[in-house]
C-alpha positions as CSV (number, residue, x, y, z in Angstrom):
1,M,165.2,112.7,176.4
2,A,168.3,113.8,178.3
3,L,170.5,116.5,176.9
4,S,174.3,116.3,176.7
5,K,174.5,120.0,177.6
6,V,172.7,121.8,180.4
7,E,172.6,125.6,180.7
8,I,173.1,127.0,184.1
9,C,171.7,130.4,185.0
10,E,173.5,132.1,187.8
11,V,171.0,133.9,190.1
12,G,173.3,134.9,193.0
13,P,173.4,138.6,192.0
14,R,169.6,138.8,192.2
15,D,167.9,136.0,194.1
16,G,171.0,135.5,196.3
17,L,171.7,139.0,197.4
18,Q,168.1,140.0,197.6
19,S,167.6,137.4,200.4
20,E,170.5,138.6,202.5
21,E,170.2,141.3,205.2
22,R,173.5,142.9,204.1
23,I,173.0,145.4,201.3
24,W,175.8,145.3,198.8
25,S,176.9,148.5,197.1
26,V,176.6,149.0,193.4
27,A,180.4,148.6,193.1
28,E,180.3,145.3,195.0
29,R,177.4,144.0,192.9
30,V,179.2,145.0,189.7
31,E,182.4,143.2,190.8
32,L,180.5,140.1,191.7
33,I,178.7,140.0,188.3
34,D,182.0,140.7,186.4
35,R,183.7,137.9,188.3
36,L,180.9,135.5,187.4
37,S,180.7,136.5,183.8
38,A,184.3,135.6,183.3
39,T,183.8,131.9,184.4
40,G,182.0,130.6,181.3
41,V,178.6,130.7,182.8
42,P,176.3,131.5,179.9
43,R,173.5,133.3,181.7
44,I,173.3,135.5,184.8
45,E,170.1,136.9,186.5
46,T,171.7,140.2,187.3
47,V,169.2,142.5,188.8
48,S,165.5,142.9,189.7
49,F,163.4,145.9,188.7
50,V,161.3,146.2,191.8
51,N,160.4,148.9,194.2
52,P,163.5,149.5,196.3
53,K,161.3,150.3,199.4
54,R,160.1,146.6,199.3
55,V,163.5,145.1,198.3
56,P,166.3,147.6,199.1
57,Q,169.0,145.0,198.2
58,M,167.9,145.4,194.5
59,A,168.0,149.3,194.4
60,D,169.9,151.0,191.6
61,A,169.4,148.2,189.0
62,E,169.9,150.6,186.1
63,D,173.2,151.7,187.6
64,V,174.4,148.2,188.0
65,M,173.5,147.3,184.4
66,A,175.2,150.4,183.1
67,K,178.5,149.5,184.8
68,I,178.9,145.7,184.3
69,K,181.2,144.2,181.6
70,R,179.3,142.5,178.8
71,P,181.5,139.7,177.5
72,N,180.4,137.8,174.4
73,G,178.5,134.6,175.0
74,V,176.9,135.8,178.3
75,S,173.3,136.7,178.6
76,F,172.2,139.1,181.3
77,A,168.6,138.8,182.6
78,G,166.5,141.2,184.7
79,L,163.6,140.1,186.8
80,A,160.3,142.0,186.5
81,L,157.1,141.6,188.5
82,N,154.9,144.0,186.6
83,A,154.7,146.2,183.5
84,R,156.7,149.1,185.1
85,G,159.5,146.6,186.0
86,A,159.5,145.3,182.4
87,E,159.8,148.8,181.0
88,R,162.7,149.5,183.3
89,A,164.4,146.3,182.3
90,I,164.1,147.1,178.6
91,N,165.4,150.6,179.0
92,A,168.3,149.3,181.1
93,G,169.6,147.1,178.3
94,V,169.0,143.5,179.7
95,D,169.2,140.6,177.2
96,E,166.3,138.8,178.8
97,V,163.3,139.8,180.8
98,R,162.2,137.2,183.4
99,Y,158.6,137.5,184.6
100,V,157.2,135.8,187.7
101,V,153.8,134.4,188.5
102,V,153.2,132.3,191.7
103,A,151.1,129.2,191.6
104,S,149.6,130.0,194.9
105,E,147.1,132.9,195.3
106,T,148.2,133.8,198.8
107,F,151.9,133.7,197.9
108,N,151.3,135.7,194.7
109,Q,149.6,138.4,196.7
110,R,152.5,138.5,199.2
111,N,155.1,138.5,196.5
112,Q,153.5,140.8,194.0
113,A,150.6,142.5,195.8
114,T,148.1,141.2,193.3
115,G,146.2,138.1,192.3
116,I,147.3,135.4,189.8
117,A,144.7,136.4,187.2
118,E,145.9,140.0,187.3
119,T,149.6,138.9,187.1
120,L,148.8,136.8,184.0
121,A,146.9,139.6,182.4
122,E,149.9,142.0,183.0
123,F,152.2,139.4,181.4
124,S,150.1,139.5,178.3
125,E,150.4,143.3,178.3
126,I,154.2,143.4,178.5
127,A,154.9,140.5,176.2
128,D,154.6,142.6,173.0
129,K,156.9,145.3,174.4
130,V,159.6,142.8,175.3
131,V,159.5,141.0,172.0
132,Q,159.4,144.2,170.0
133,A,162.5,145.3,171.8
134,G,164.2,142.2,170.5
135,L,164.7,140.7,173.9
136,K,164.2,137.2,175.2
137,L,161.0,136.8,177.2
138,S,160.9,134.0,179.9
139,A,158.7,133.3,182.9
140,T,159.1,131.5,186.2
141,I,156.2,129.9,188.0
142,G,156.9,130.3,191.7
143,A,155.9,127.9,194.5
144,A,155.3,125.2,191.8
145,F,156.2,122.5,194.3
146,G,154.4,123.8,197.4
147,C,153.3,127.0,199.1
148,P,154.4,128.0,202.7
149,F,150.9,129.5,203.2
150,E,148.5,127.1,201.4
151,G,150.5,123.9,201.5
152,N,150.4,121.5,198.5
153,V,150.0,123.0,195.0
154,E,148.2,121.0,192.4
155,T,150.5,120.1,189.5
156,A,147.6,120.6,187.1
157,K,147.4,124.2,188.2
158,V,151.0,124.7,187.4
159,A,150.4,123.3,184.0
160,R,147.5,125.6,183.4
161,I,149.5,128.6,184.3
162,A,152.3,127.5,182.0
163,K,149.9,127.1,179.1
164,Q,148.7,130.7,179.7
165,L,152.2,132.0,179.7
166,T,153.1,130.5,176.3
167,G,151.3,133.2,174.3
168,G,152.9,136.4,173.2
169,G,156.5,135.3,172.7
170,C,157.5,133.6,175.9
171,V,160.2,131.1,174.9
172,E,161.1,129.5,178.3
173,I,159.3,128.6,181.5
174,G,161.0,127.7,184.7
175,M,159.2,125.9,187.6
176,A,160.5,127.1,191.0
177,D,160.7,125.1,194.1
178,T,160.6,128.4,196.1
179,I,160.5,126.9,199.5
180,G,162.7,123.8,198.8
181,A,159.9,121.3,199.6
182,G,160.0,119.3,196.4
183,V,161.1,115.7,195.8
184,P,162.3,113.9,192.6
185,T,158.9,112.4,191.8
186,Q,157.4,115.8,191.8
187,V,160.0,117.0,189.2
188,T,159.0,114.1,186.9
189,E,155.3,114.8,187.4
190,I,155.6,118.6,186.9
191,Y,157.9,118.3,183.9
192,G,155.6,115.8,182.2
193,L,152.4,117.7,182.7
194,V,153.9,121.1,181.8
195,R,155.6,119.7,178.7
196,D,152.2,118.2,177.6
197,A,150.6,121.6,178.2
198,V,153.1,123.8,176.4
199,G,154.4,121.5,173.6
200,M,157.9,121.0,172.5
201,D,158.8,124.5,171.3
202,I,158.9,126.0,174.8
203,G,162.2,125.5,176.8
204,L,161.6,124.2,180.3
205,G,163.8,124.4,183.3
206,F,163.8,124.5,187.1
207,H,164.7,126.9,189.9
208,L,165.5,124.6,192.8
209,H,166.3,125.1,196.5
210,N,168.2,122.8,198.8
211,T,166.3,123.8,201.9
212,R,165.4,120.3,202.8
213,N,168.4,118.6,201.2
214,T,166.5,117.5,198.0
215,G,167.6,120.2,195.6
216,F,170.5,118.3,194.0
217,A,168.4,115.1,193.7
218,N,165.8,117.2,192.0
219,A,168.3,118.7,189.7
220,A,169.7,115.3,188.7
221,I,166.2,114.1,187.8
222,A,165.4,117.3,186.0
223,V,168.3,117.0,183.5
224,G,167.3,113.3,183.1
225,E,163.9,114.4,182.1
226,G,165.3,116.9,179.6
227,A,165.4,120.2,181.4
228,L,167.0,122.8,179.3
229,F,168.3,125.0,182.1
230,L,168.8,125.1,185.9
231,D,169.0,128.1,188.1
232,S,171.6,128.2,190.9
233,S,173.5,130.6,193.1
234,V,177.2,131.0,193.8
235,G,178.0,129.4,197.1
236,G,174.4,128.5,197.6
237,L,173.7,132.2,198.5
238,G,170.2,133.3,199.2
239,G,166.6,132.0,199.3
240,C,163.3,133.9,199.0
241,T,162.6,137.2,200.7
242,F,158.8,136.6,201.0
243,A,158.7,132.9,202.0
244,P,159.4,131.9,205.6
245,N,162.5,129.7,206.1
246,A,163.1,129.5,202.3
247,T,166.9,129.2,202.5
248,G,169.1,127.3,200.3
249,N,169.5,128.0,196.6
250,I,171.5,125.1,195.1
251,A,175.2,126.2,194.8
252,T,176.3,126.8,191.2
253,E,179.8,125.2,191.7
254,D,178.2,122.2,193.4
255,L,175.7,121.8,190.5
256,A,178.4,122.2,187.9
257,Y,180.5,119.6,189.6
258,M,177.6,117.1,189.7
259,L,176.7,117.7,186.1
260,R,180.3,117.4,184.9
261,N,180.7,114.1,186.7
262,M,177.4,112.9,185.3
263,G,178.8,113.6,181.7
264,Y,177.0,116.9,181.0
265,E,178.6,120.0,179.5
266,T,178.1,123.3,181.3
267,G,181.0,125.4,180.0
268,I,181.8,126.6,183.5
269,D,185.3,126.9,185.0
270,I,184.5,125.3,188.4
271,D,187.8,126.1,190.0
272,T,187.2,129.8,189.3
273,Y,183.7,129.5,190.6
274,I,185.1,128.0,193.9
275,G,187.3,131.0,194.2
276,I,184.4,133.4,193.7
277,A,182.3,131.5,196.3
278,N,185.1,131.9,198.8
279,W,185.4,135.6,198.0
280,V,181.6,136.0,198.5
281,E,181.7,134.2,201.8
282,G,184.1,136.8,203.1
283,F,181.2,139.4,203.1
284,F,179.2,137.3,205.6
285,D,179.7,136.2,209.2
286,A,178.4,132.7,208.6
287,P,179.8,130.1,206.1
288,L,177.9,129.7,202.8
289,P,176.1,126.4,202.3
290,G,178.1,125.3,199.3
291,Q,180.0,122.1,199.7
292,I,182.5,121.9,196.8
293,M,184.1,125.1,198.1
294,K,184.9,123.2,201.3
295,A,185.7,119.7,199.9
296,G,187.2,120.4,196.6
297,L,186.7,118.7,193.2
298,F,187.0,114.9,192.7
299,P,189.0,113.1,191.3
300,E,191.3,116.2,191.3
301,T,191.7,116.0,195.1
302,A,192.5,112.3,195.2
303,V,195.9,111.6,196.9
304,Q,198.4,110.3,194.4
């Protein structure tokens, strides 16, 4: 059943910046996060606790967390790919630890340098630590809609992984279209099978890319199915570091506009978000893919 309110999780400071060649300083990342946290967005994926040699854009995660403002009503998440990352996230003071397992064996090896079985086993190991620390534990299933190395991914496999993730205190699972290959019928199929596998107590959402211009169609279907949350990135910044041609996170301000005009509540000040998107664009040579930052809101822009 469709919800009247949809939670947007802003992933620009992590998934957005990590995919860009330019390395932002700690001060720049802190300013971006502080600007975003003042917009009414309820949740921000702020940092990633990974080896800086592999992802230099995400170095100094602890420093970033120590310096950001922490306004009431905003939850700050940190991504972890292993037990060491989860321990760092807990110690850095995040509100939520997000863990990732990829639905493709080849991609999981490329992304995390280990197999799916090992990644799931490690998830079980960290779950108690995260829950005992009083933090929210969530998981993302990467490449749920398709793999750049193996091709199609069976939806039943995604559902099996989701079922394995529900133990130990995981309260939310996101299905990621990491390479932007998915179409609306897949959203319906994945949501239905995963919901059947995990039951009604686990929150479900999606991390969608607009790589092939299907991201917003997929998002519209997702909220119609009952998705609790959607990930997006300011200005459409970023993609995926370890997947070829995986450009195109859906732009937060575009998503908020679409949801608003569909009758959903997001709590986001879209005008302020447009200003942030324009500010972010100034750091890059090429325009960002966001559209509302170029076209403006409607009906606000209608000629009177």
